[in-house]
N, C-alpha and C positions, 0 to 999 in steps of 0.2 A: 466265086461261081460254084465251086465244089461244095461249100458249106450250104448254099441255098438248095442245091440238088439233094444233098443228104437230109436236110431239115424237112423238105417237102416229102421225100420218100419215107422218112421215119414217121411223119404225121399222116401218111397215106393220103396225101392231097395231090391233085394233078395240076394245080395252079397256085400261084402266090400273088400277093398284092404289094405293090411298090408304094412306099410312103417316104416322104423326104424328112429332113431333120426337124422340121416344124410340125410333123404329124399330118401333112397334107397328102391326100391320095394322088398318086402319079401314074397309076395304071396297073394292069394285070399281066402276068407272064405265065406261060405254060411250062410245066415240068419238061415236056418234050423239047421245047425251044431252049430251055436252060441246058439240058443235057447235050443237045446238038451244038450249042455255043461252047460248052466245056470241051467237047471232043474236037472241035475245029481249031486247027493251029492258027488260022487267020481270023477267027471269029471274035466277037466282043469279049473283052477281058472282065468287064464288070456287069453285074446283074442289071443295073440301070441302063445299060447299053443294048440289051436284048429288046427286040421289037415287042411292043405291048399288044395284047389282044383287044379287039374292039369289044367293049363291054358296057352296056347301059348301067347307070348307077341309080341307086335308090336314095331318097332323102329320108331323114328320120321320121317325117310325117307322111310318107308315101302310103297310099291305101293298099289294101290287099288286092283289090281289083287292078290297080295300076301296076303293082309288082307282078301279078300274074300275066298281064299283057306284055310286060317287058321280057318275061321269060320266053315268049314265043320266038324271039329273034336270037336266043342265046343257046350255044352248046357249051356247057361248062357245069361247074358244080355249085357256084354261088354268085350272088350279085353283091358288089360292095355298097356299103351305106356311107354316104359322104354328106357332111353338113355344110351346105353352101353358106349358111348364115355365120359359120365359124371358120371362114377362110378355107373352105374345102377340107375340113378336118375329117380324117378317116375314122369312122365310128365302129367299123367291123364289117362282117358279111352276114347275109342271110342265105342259107343253103336252099337250093332249088327244092329239095324234098320238104323243107319246112314250109315254104310258100305253098306248095302243092297240097300238103296235108291240111294246112289252115283253110285253103280254098275249098277242099272237099268237105271238111268238117262244117264249114259255114253253109255249104250247099245242102248237106244233110239236115242241118238245123232248120233251114228254110223249108225243106220238104216236110219235115215233121210238123212245123207250124201250119203249113198249107193244108195238110191232111188231118189236123187236129190231134196229132199224137205227141206233140211236144209241149 
C-alpha cells in the first residue's frame, strides 16, 4: 500500500489503474482512498482490496465524440483504454485534458472550414 501511495505521489497522479498478472484491467483507485486505507488499522492491506472508482472505459477504436461523451460523467484525470478483443487487456490511459484539447482542435478546424478560412 505504501509503495502505491508513494508511486502515485511521485508521479503527481491522483489515481492509479489496477491490472492483474495477465495485464487485464481490473479498476481504478484514488490516491485519497489508498492513503485512507494505509492509515486505517483495520483497512485493506493490499491495493487490490481498496474499493475501485466507477470509471467508464475506452476501447482502442473509441471515437473522439464518444470519448468526450464519456467524460461528462467522470471526475478524474483520465480514462482507461481496455481492449475487449484482447481479453480486456489494459492499453493505457487517455488524459481528460488530451481528449478535451483534441475535441476543441477539431471544433476549430470545422469552424475554419465552415467560414472558408481553413
